[in-house]
N, C-alpha and C positions, 0 to 999 in steps of 0.2 A: 607152441611158443617159440621154437627153433626157427620156424618159417617166418613168423612175425619179426623177430629179431633180424634176420637176414634181410627182409624188407627194409627196415628202419636204417640199417647200415648202408644199404644201396642207395637209398635216396639221399643219405647224408653225402655219400661219395660223389653223387651226381652234381652236388652243389659246389664242390672244390674250386676255388680260383687260385691258379698258380701265380706268384710273383712274377712280373714281367721284367725281363732283362732288357738294357739298351742295346741297341743295334743301329749303326749309321744308316742302314737301308729302310728304317721305321721312322725316320724324321723326315718332315715334309720340307723344313727349310734350312738354309746354311748361310753363314756369313763368315768372312775372313776377319781374323783379329791380328791388325799389324802392331808389331812392338818396337818401339823406338829404342828402349833400354832393357835388354833382355836379362840383364843381371839384378834387375830390382823387382820388388813387388809391384804388381801392375793390377789395374781394375778397368773396366768399361762400365759405361752407364745403361741400364736398360731404357731402351727408347720406344716410341709408339709401334715402331715396326715389330719389335719382339712382343710387346703386350697383345698385339693384334693376331700374331701367329702361334704363340706359345699357350700353353694351359693359363688360366686366370691367375693361379697362385704360383706360377713359374718353377714346377717342380721338374719339368721336362728339358731344362737347359743342360747341355752336355758341351764340354770343351774336348776337342780331340787334337792329339799330334799324331798324323797317320791313323792307325787304327787304335792307338793307346789313349785311354781318357787321362785329362789333366784335371786334378783337383781343383776345387775351387770353393769359395763361400760366398753366398747371397747375403748383403748387408744393407739395411735401411738407414739412411742418413737422417733420421728423426731426431738426433740430438736426446738429450735427457739429462737428467741429475741422478747422483748417488749419494745417499746421505746416511749417516749413523748417528741418530740424536740421543743424546744423554742428559739427564738432569743435572743441573748446576746448583750447588748449595749458597743460598743467600745469606750473607753475614752482615752485621752491623747495619741492618735496616733502620733508617730514621730520617729526620729532616734537619736542614740547616737552614734556618730562615723560612722561606716558602719552598725551598727546593728539597725534594726526595733524593736521598743518596743511600747507596748500598755497595757492598763488595760481592763479587761472585767468586767462589772457590772452585777451580775448574780440575782440580784433582790430578788424575793420571792421564787425562785427554791430552794426546800428544800434539795434534794441531786442529786448528778450528777457523772458520771464517764467517760463522753467522751465529748470532744469540737471539733466541725467540723469548720475548717476556711475555708473561701472563698477567694481564692488566684487567681487573675488574671496575672498568670505566667505560663511559660512552661520551660521545661529542666533545672530543678534546684534540688539540694539537700541542706536542711538546717536542723539545729537542733534548736528545741523549748525548751527554759529553761522556767518553770512554778513555780510560787511562788503564795501562797495563803494567805489571810488575811481577816479580818472582818472590817477592816478600810482602807479606800483609801491612799495608800502610806505609811502604816504602816511600821515600822522597828523595830525587824527583821520580815520577813515574813516566813512561812513555805515552804520549797524547796520540791516540788513535783517532781516525776520522769520526766526526759526529753523524747522528742519523736523526731523522724526524720521523716522530711516531704520531698516528693520528687515528681517530674514529669518526666518521661522518654518518652515524646512524640516522640521525634527524633528515639529513639530505639523502639518505639511501645511496651514499657513494663509496661505501667501502670502509676498510681500516688496514692499518698496518702497525705490527708491533714487533718488527724484524730489524736487528742492527747487523748491518753488512760491514765487515771488517776485511782488512787485507789478511792472507794467511798468518796466523799468530800462533804462540805457544806459551804465552805468560800463564804462570800458575794462577794468578789474581786479576781480576778486573774491577776497576772502581768506576761505577756508574753514577752520573749525576744527571737527574731530569729537572727541566725548568718547571716553573710553577704550572699547577693544572692536574698532577697526579699526587695523591697522598700515599704515605708510606702503607697504610692499610689496604690500598688498592693493588699493591704488588704482591701477586699470589704465587709467582713462580717464574723459573727461567730454565731454559734448555739451550744445550750448545752443540753444534754439528760442524761438519767439514763438507761443504757442498763441492762435489766433483761434477763439473758441467761440461758437456760437448755440445757444439752447435749443430743445429739442423741445417742441411742443404736442401733448399726447395726449389722445384722447376715450376714455372708458370705453365698452365694448361687451361686450354678451353677458352671461353668468353662469356661475358655477362652483358645484360640489357641496361638499359638507363633505369634507374628507380621509379617505381609508380607509386602513387598513394592511393590506398584502398581503405577508408576510414581512418582509424587511428593508426594504420599500418603502413610500413613502407615495404614493398614488395619488389624483388629483383629476380629474374630468371636467369640462369646459366646454362650453358651446354659445354659438356667435354667429350673428348674421344671415348667412345663406348666401353672400352675395356682397360682404359688408363685410370688408376684409382686417383681419387681425389682425397686428401687428407685435411685440409686445412682452408678457411676462406679468410682473405685479408681485405678489410676496409680502409678506404680513404674517406677521411671526413675533413671538412673545411677547417684549418688550424684555428680560425677565430672562434668555432663553436666548442665551448669548453663546459665543464661540470654537467656531464651526462652520464647516464647508465641505463642501457637499453637492452632487454631480452632479445635473443635472436633463436629463431627457429629454423632448422634445416629439414627440408622434406624432399621426396622425388614427385615424380610426375603423379603418382598414385595417392599422394599425400601420406606417405610413410614418413614417419619422423626419424631422423637420424640422431640417436641418443637422447639425452635430456637437453632441455633448453639451456643455451650459455648467454654470454652477454659482452657487449662492448662497451668500454668506459674510458672517459677522460676526466682528470681531476685537475684543476689549476686554482688553488684557494690560497688566500692569505689571512691567517689568523693571528692577531697579535704581533705582527711583524715576522711571523713565520711562514714561508711558502711552501706548500705542499703541491709536488707535480708527479702525476701517475698516469699512465696511459696503457691499455690493452687493446688494440685493434684486431686481433686475430681470434677466429673462432674454429675450434678444431671440430671435426666431424667424427662422431662417435663410432662409425662403421665405414668400411671402406666403400666409396660411392663412385659411380661414373655414369654418363650419360647426362639427362636433364636433371637440374636442381633448382628447387624453388627456395629463397631465401626470404624470411618475413622477419622485420624488425618492429617490434612493439613500442610506439611512442607514447603511449599512455595518453595523457591529456596535454602532452608538451608538443611544441613545435616539431616538424618532421626533422631528422638530421639532414644536413648538407652532404650528402654522400656523393662524392665526385667520381668514385670508380670502386669496383669490387673486383678481386682476382682470386681464381681457384688456383690452388697450390696442391702439388704432389710431392712427397718426401722422395728424393733421389734415390733410387736402388742401385746399388754398385755390387758388381761381381769381381771379387778380388781373387788373384791367382798368382801363382809364381811361374814364369815363363821357363826357368831353367835354361837360360842361354839360347832359347828358341825366339825366332823373331817373326814367325808366322805360325799361328795356330787356326783351327775352325770351330766356330760355334754352331751347333746343331740344336735344333728345337722344332716342336710342331709334332710331339707324339702323345695322343690324347690318353693312352693306356700307362704311360710311364709315371713311376713315383719318384719322390725326392731322393737323391743319392745319400750315402752315409760315408763321409769321408773323414778321415784323421785330420786332415788339414782345417776343417771346420771346427773340430773340437779344441785345437790349440791356437786357433787363429788370433792375431793381434794385428789390427790396421797400422800400417806404417803411415805416419802424417807426410811423409815424402813419397808415397806411392805414386806411380806414373800412370796416366791415363793413356790406355791402348787405343788404338783407332779401330773403330768397326767399319768394315766394307759393306756395300749395299746388300740388302736381303735379296736371296735368289731361292728358286725352286731347287730342292735336293735332287739332281739328276739320277742319283742311285736309289731313288725313294720307291718302296714296294710296300703295299699295305700289309699290316700284320694279319697272320692267319685268325679265322675266328677262334677266339680262345674262350669265348663264354662257356659257362658250365654247359654239360651235355644236356641238363634238364632245361637251360634257356633255349639251347638250339633245337631241341625236339620235344616241345610241349605237348604235341597231340600224343606222341609215343607214351610221355609221362603219365598223362591223363588215363589213357587206355590201361597203362601198368598198375595205376592205383585204383581204378575201377576193378580189374582183374583181382587184385588183392582183396578188395572188400568182399567180392563175391566168393573168392577162396575161403576167406576168414569166416564169412556167414555160414557156408556150407560145412566148415569144420565145427562151427558152433551148434548147428542142426544136427549134425551127426552124433556130437558128444550129448546132446539133449535126449536125442533118441536111445543112444546105448544106455543112459541112466534109467530111462523109462522102462527099457526091456529088462534090466536087472532088477 
């Protein structure tokens, strides 16, 4: 048993992989970082040269001041929203003439700019007038911007039950809906404060002119092989309105990126109320690069008049603090190196006035030398390992036979 345990421990030790440490000599490529304002937060944008030479997920980027590392954070400029949604209490729900009116008690919610109504109704267009006050039923109340609420289920053009307000902190809101929604159809309301940051997109690759295949429109696109594509933007003739078309994104092997999405444009007038809504962007569910096939399902409708399609990549920025240095160096191209763990990243907050540093041209690192073969001993000496395992089996078998003989003799 001791011998078997020794063998198991030995085989486990042979498979140990040590964590790799960065060294300037192990990076294949280097670029100068020229800094015009050394006293401010700086950043540079990851470009095609870096994508092509670094690891695909960019863990091997390192900034050096001489032999010392400079801490940084890699930040995707995707934009996004941050919300905390809470229910609002509905008071005094009823009708005045043909209009539904009610009050919302927003309680202790400090600030908000969105109200989401839950309406049990289809195929409607109504206008919501909103007034705010800190006392229930106070006169006069502060008038807030109106909103258009709609549902086009019959036309399959989507719906909207969201009231967009300027940042507000009123304790009570009075909502008055135009004719078309009864009090019984108002089922609930929630309130939240939308904190939104804008995405920064970079155009990449190119796309062919659309072609018609049966009831579908097909566009083929190409992007640099290792540059990620995050979004597809369509340009459709402005004269073409009131459509909603499914879009499928796939690669050359017909692998679909995420679930089907859609592009839509609504321009409708109902009872004197105009609804305008448009979404011409389609996100890609997974990172993509290289060939991309875009399929738009037109159903039994005329094909969309697509005048152009553009692939977009979310800008990746590397933020850092130069600490009064005007020249640093970026090293990359170490396939064995993992992502750094910096305190700077843990406490990072992007400065909206950060300065973009200038990257010099990419160059081969003259100090480069390949890392020593640090694969586990078992990977580098597979033949020896197999011989050792065979020998172990023979020894264990011999011990077992010997034990059986000893029992028989006893």
